[in-house]
C-alpha positions in Angstrom: 99.2 153.9 60.1 98.0 155.4 63.1 95.4 158.0 61.2 92.3 157.5 59.2 89.4 159.7 58.7 86.5 158.8 60.9 88.4 156.7 63.1 90.2 157.3 66.7 93.8 155.1 67.2 93.8 153.8 70.6 96.7 151.7 71.0 99.4 149.8 69.0 101.2 146.2 70.0 102.5 143.4 68.8 101.4 144.4 65.2 97.7 145.2 65.7 96.5 148.3 65.8 93.5 149.5 67.7 90.9 151.8 66.6 87.8 153.1 67.5 85.0 154.4 64.9 84.3 157.9 65.9 80.4 157.9 65.1 79.3 155.0 67.0 81.9 153.5 69.2 82.6 150.3 67.1 86.4 148.7 68.5 88.2 147.6 65.1 91.8 145.4 65.8 93.8 145.4 62.6 96.8 142.9 62.2 97.7 143.1 58.7 100.3 140.2 57.3 101.3 141.7 54.0 100.4 139.7 51.0 98.9 136.6 52.8 96.1 135.5 50.4 93.8 134.3 53.4 92.4 137.2 55.5 89.9 136.4 59.0 87.3 138.5 59.9 85.6 138.3 63.2 83.4 140.4 65.1 83.1 139.5 68.9 79.8 140.9 70.7 80.4 141.4 74.1 77.5 139.2 75.3 77.3 135.3 76.4 75.5 133.5 78.7 76.9 135.5 81.4 74.0 138.2 80.2 71.4 136.3 80.9 68.3 136.5 83.4 66.5 133.4 84.6 64.0 132.7 81.9 66.3 133.7 79.3 68.7 131.4 79.5 70.2 129.8 76.0 68.9 133.3 74.4 71.9 134.2 73.0 73.3 130.7 71.1 69.7 130.9 69.9 70.0 134.2 68.7 73.8 133.4 67.4 71.8 130.1 65.2 69.3 133.0 64.2 71.8 135.4 62.8 72.2 132.9 59.7 69.0 133.1 58.7 69.4 136.3 57.0 68.3 140.0 56.6 66.3 141.5 53.8 69.3 141.6 51.4 70.8 138.3 52.8 67.8 135.5 52.8 66.3 132.7 51.3 63.2 134.7 50.3 66.2 137.4 48.4 67.9 133.9 46.7 71.1 135.2 48.5 71.5 133.3 52.0 74.6 134.6 54.0 76.1 130.6 54.0 75.8 130.5 50.0 76.8 133.9 49.2 80.1 133.6 51.3 81.0 130.0 50.4 80.8 130.9 47.0 83.7 133.1 47.4 85.3 130.2 48.9 84.9 131.6 52.9 84.5 129.3 55.7 81.8 130.7 58.1 80.8 130.0 61.4 79.8 131.1 64.9 80.6 130.3 68.6 78.8 131.1 71.9 80.1 131.3 75.2 80.1 132.6 78.7 81.0 136.1 77.9 80.8 136.8 74.5 79.3 135.2 70.7 81.5 135.5 67.9 81.1 135.8 63.9 83.5 135.2 61.1 84.7 134.3 58.1 87.9 133.0 56.7 88.0 133.8 52.9 90.3 135.0 50.4 91.6 138.6 51.1 90.0 139.7 47.9 86.8 139.2 49.4 87.0 141.0 52.7 84.7 143.3 51.6 81.9 140.8 51.4 82.8 139.5 55.1 82.3 143.3 56.3 79.1 144.1 54.5 77.3 141.1 55.8 78.2 141.7 59.3 77.0 145.0 59.2 74.0 144.2 57.8 73.2 141.7 60.1 74.1 143.8 63.1 71.2 145.5 62.8 68.7 144.1 60.3 67.9 140.9 61.4 64.4 139.4 60.3 63.9 136.7 63.6 60.6 135.2 61.3 58.6 133.7 64.0 58.8 130.4 61.5 62.4 130.1 61.1 62.4 130.9 65.1 60.2 127.9 65.8 61.9 125.4 63.2 65.5 126.4 64.8 64.0 125.6 68.0 63.7 122.2 67.1 67.2 121.9 66.1 68.4 123.5 69.4 66.6 121.5 71.7 67.9 118.0 69.8 70.8 119.7 70.5 70.2 120.2 74.2 69.1 116.5 74.3 72.4 115.1 72.7 74.2 117.5 75.0 72.2 115.6 77.9 73.2 112.3 77.0 77.2 112.8 77.0 78.3 111.9 80.6 81.5 114.0 80.6 79.5 117.7 79.3 76.5 116.8 81.9 78.9 116.4 84.8 80.8 119.7 83.6 77.5 121.7 83.6 76.6 119.9 86.7 80.0 121.2 89.0 79.1 124.5 87.7 75.5 125.0 88.7 76.3 123.7 91.9 79.4 126.1 92.5 77.8 129.1 91.4 74.2 129.4 92.7 73.7 133.5 92.0 76.1 134.3 89.0 74.6 133.5 85.7 77.6 130.9 85.3 75.4 128.9 87.1 73.4 128.0 83.9 75.1 126.3 80.6 75.8 128.2 77.3 73.0 126.3 75.7 70.5 127.3 78.5 68.0 125.1 80.5 65.2 123.3 78.3 62.2 124.8 79.8 63.6 128.5 78.8 64.5 127.3 75.1 60.8 126.0 74.7 59.4 128.7 75.8 61.7 131.2 73.5 59.3 133.8 70.8 60.2 135.8 67.9 59.5 138.8 70.5 61.7 137.9 73.2 64.7 137.5 71.0 64.0 140.5 69.2 64.5 141.8 72.7 67.4 140.2 73.9 69.0 141.2 70.1 68.0 144.9 70.8 70.3 145.3 74.1 73.3 143.7 72.7 73.9 144.0 68.9 74.8 147.4 68.7 78.6 148.7 67.2 79.2 150.2 70.8 79.0 146.5 71.9 81.4 145.0 69.5 85.1 144.5 68.5 85.9 143.9 65.1 89.3 142.1 64.3 90.8 141.7 60.6 93.6 139.6 60.7 95.8 138.6 57.0 96.5 139.8 53.6 95.0 143.7 52.9 95.9 147.3 53.5 95.0 149.3 56.3 93.2 151.9 54.8 91.2 150.3 52.6 89.6 148.1 55.2 89.1 151.0 57.6 87.3 152.8 54.8 85.2 149.6 53.8 84.5 149.3 57.6 83.5 152.9 58.0 81.4 152.8 55.0 79.2 149.7 56.3 79.0 149.9 59.6 79.3 153.9 60.0 76.0 154.6 59.5 74.7 152.3 62.2 73.9 154.6 65.2 75.3 153.4 68.7 73.0 151.7 71.6 72.2 152.1 75.2 74.7 150.1 77.3 73.5 146.9 78.6 76.6 146.0 80.8 75.6 145.1 84.2 78.6 144.3 86.8 78.0 140.7 87.7 81.4 139.9 89.6 79.9 140.6 92.8 76.7 138.7 92.6 77.8 135.3 93.6 78.2 135.2 97.3 80.7 133.3 98.8 80.7 129.8 99.4 81.1 128.2 102.7 81.5 124.5 102.6 82.3 121.9 100.0 79.7 121.2 97.8 79.4 117.7 95.7 77.3 116.6 92.8 77.2 113.0 91.8 76.2 111.8 87.8 74.8 108.7 87.3 73.6 107.4 83.8 74.2 104.7 80.8 77.7 104.6 79.0 81.3 106.6 79.4 83.8 105.9 81.7 84.0 107.1 85.4 85.1 111.0 86.0 85.4 113.3 88.4 85.9 117.1 88.8 87.6 118.8 91.8 86.7 122.6 91.1 87.8 125.7 93.3 86.8 129.2 93.1 89.1 131.4 91.2 89.7 134.8 89.8 89.1 136.0 86.7 91.6 136.2 83.9 92.0 139.9 84.5 93.3 139.2 88.1 97.1 139.4 89.2 96.8 136.2 90.6 95.3 134.5 87.5 99.1 133.7 85.7 100.0 131.9 89.0 97.0 129.7 89.0 97.5 129.0 85.0 101.0 127.7 85.8 100.1 125.9 88.6 97.9 123.9 86.3 100.3 123.4 83.7 102.8 122.1 86.6 100.1 119.7 87.6 98.6 118.5 84.2 100.9 119.4 81.2 103.1 116.5 79.6 103.8 113.2 80.6 106.3 114.6 83.0 103.9 116.5 85.0 102.4 115.6 88.6 99.0 114.2 87.8 100.3 112.3 85.0 102.7 110.2 86.5 100.2 110.2 90.1 97.1 109.1 88.2 98.0 107.8 84.4 101.4 106.3 85.2 99.8 104.4 87.9 96.7 103.2 85.6 93.9 104.8 87.6 93.3 107.4 84.6 93.2 107.5 81.1 93.7 111.2 80.9 93.9 114.3 82.9 93.9 118.2 82.9 94.4 121.4 85.2 93.0 124.9 84.5 91.5 128.0 85.2 88.8 129.1 83.7 89.7 132.4 81.7 86.7 134.5 82.1 85.5 138.2 82.8 84.2 137.3 86.3 85.4 134.8 88.9 85.4 131.2 87.9 86.4 127.6 88.7 90.3 126.0 88.7 89.0 122.9 87.4 91.1 119.6 87.9 89.3 116.8 85.7 90.2 113.1 84.8 88.5 110.4 83.2 89.6 107.2 85.2 89.7 103.6 84.2 87.2 100.7 84.7 87.4 99.6 88.1 88.9 102.2 89.8 87.7 103.8 93.1 86.7 107.6 92.8 87.8 108.4 96.2 91.2 106.8 95.7 91.6 109.3 93.1 90.1 112.4 95.1 92.2 111.3 97.5 95.5 111.5 95.1 93.9 114.5 93.9 94.1 116.6 97.4 97.4 114.6 98.1 98.9 116.4 94.5 97.4 119.9 95.2 98.6 119.9 98.8 102.2 118.8 97.5 102.1 121.7 95.3 101.5 124.2 98.1 104.2 123.4 99.8 106.9 121.7 97.3 107.2 123.3 94.1 110.7 123.7 92.4 111.9 126.5 89.7 112.8 123.9 87.7 109.5 122.7 87.0 108.0 126.0 86.4 110.4 126.7 83.7 109.5 123.4 82.0 105.8 124.4 82.3 106.5 128.0 80.8 108.5 126.4 77.9 105.6 124.3 77.1 103.2 127.6 77.5 105.5 129.4 75.0 105.4 126.7 72.5 101.6 126.2 72.9 101.4 130.1 72.1 103.5 130.2 69.5 101.5 127.5 67.6 98.2 129.3 68.5 99.3 132.4 66.8 100.1 130.7 63.3 97.4 131.5 61.0 94.7 134.2 60.5 92.2 132.2 61.8 94.2 131.2 65.2 95.4 134.5 65.7 91.7 135.9 65.6 90.7 133.5 67.8 92.8 134.1 70.4 92.0 138.0 70.3 88.5 137.0 70.3 89.0 135.4 73.7 90.9 137.9 75.4 88.3 140.5 74.1 86.0 138.7 76.1 87.6 138.8 79.2 87.3 142.8 78.6 90.8 143.8 77.6 92.4 142.5 74.1 95.9 143.4 75.6 95.7 140.3 78.0 96.2 138.0 74.8 99.8 140.2 73.2 100.5 140.5 77.3 99.8 136.8 78.4 103.6 135.5 78.1 104.8 138.7 80.1 102.4 138.3 83.0 103.3 134.5 83.3 107.0 135.2 83.4 106.5 136.8 86.4 105.5 133.4 88.3 107.6 132.2 90.9 107.4 129.6 93.0 106.6 131.2 95.7 104.0 132.9 94.1 102.1 129.5 93.0 102.6 128.3 96.7 100.5 131.5 97.7 97.6 131.0 95.2 97.5 127.2 96.0 97.1 127.8 99.5 94.1 130.6 99.1 92.4 129.4 96.6 92.1 125.8 96.4 90.8 124.9 100.2 88.1 123.1 101.0 85.6 125.7 101.6 85.6 126.9 98.5 85.5 123.3 96.4 83.1 121.6 94.4 83.4 117.8 93.5 81.7 116.3 90.7 81.4 112.6 90.2 80.2 110.7 87.4 79.7 107.0 87.8 78.5 105.3 85.0 75.1 102.7 85.6 75.9 99.0 85.5 73.5 97.1 82.9 70.6 95.4 84.4 
């Protein structure tokens, strides 16, 4: 169906119909799948840690927590909390925050889709943000922050990103800095909420067993009365000054195994060079026959390794990461990584690309199995600015050649654009 009152049909592709709710600009993606008993309703807001200024880091994540505290209609005071109401219908409900987006989702029996729509529309503009609830949740989030600080690999990843970026908001972790979390207030969260939680800054995805006409009518009825907000979008892409020279960071703490991250500045996911970088990561790291598996795991230097570009809207990092075996010299691993990357820049075979593509194709097919998996994949494409990046991913990847991989490795994986992070466990006294 391409036409429905109150909606403008935008595009159809890969069994997905894109609409816009005319009254307020809400984007809607529908992917019906016959009589499937389960459906997923997901709403993606174009706000993440990328949208936070210094002093308000962690606001996106904090607000995600508060969105479950309810509205006048769905709250402890009303006797109907969001969790209780949805879980009583057999729903799986949660939310996630990342650099470029926040999403909320309900996976539930298709007959209860209307309830998910009602709840999400209600809390889009009706969030209570009670000061006592904010204070209580602050303790929860600070505990979450402290747990992360005690995880060596997570701390290493945060340190690499905060060293690689000095001006762009990718500098700070999604959970925020502790000082900013401690200073969060109900009024501050309200201000942040009022900047980003509007229909025209959100995309609804509905995947599963439903009739498009019925779902669109429910969406129009629940979301249609909500006003659109002023665009809060800022162009962050050019905020980061050009890196000149290698950067290093070393983390030492108790516990865990030694690890290394070698990261290079890389373009955002919509850039024409991104697919070649992705395939380069596959050739380097995917499978037991990959180059890094042979060079590091088979030789006993590492327990695991991975390599891939970040799939963000703005330029991010191509990261090569590995956990080392006890007693392995980090300097030796660093040398091996540099040699492997240099070899990739000068010598890559078409059969390696074809093997990587077959793995990629299988992974994507598995990832698209089920309403929640499909919605999750769409969610990340929406966050990057264009949902069709999801449907056209394989098409873009098929155009990658050996020459193209050599080119992007030579241009992006260079010393001046590199940040190296090392984790070394402290020895017990």
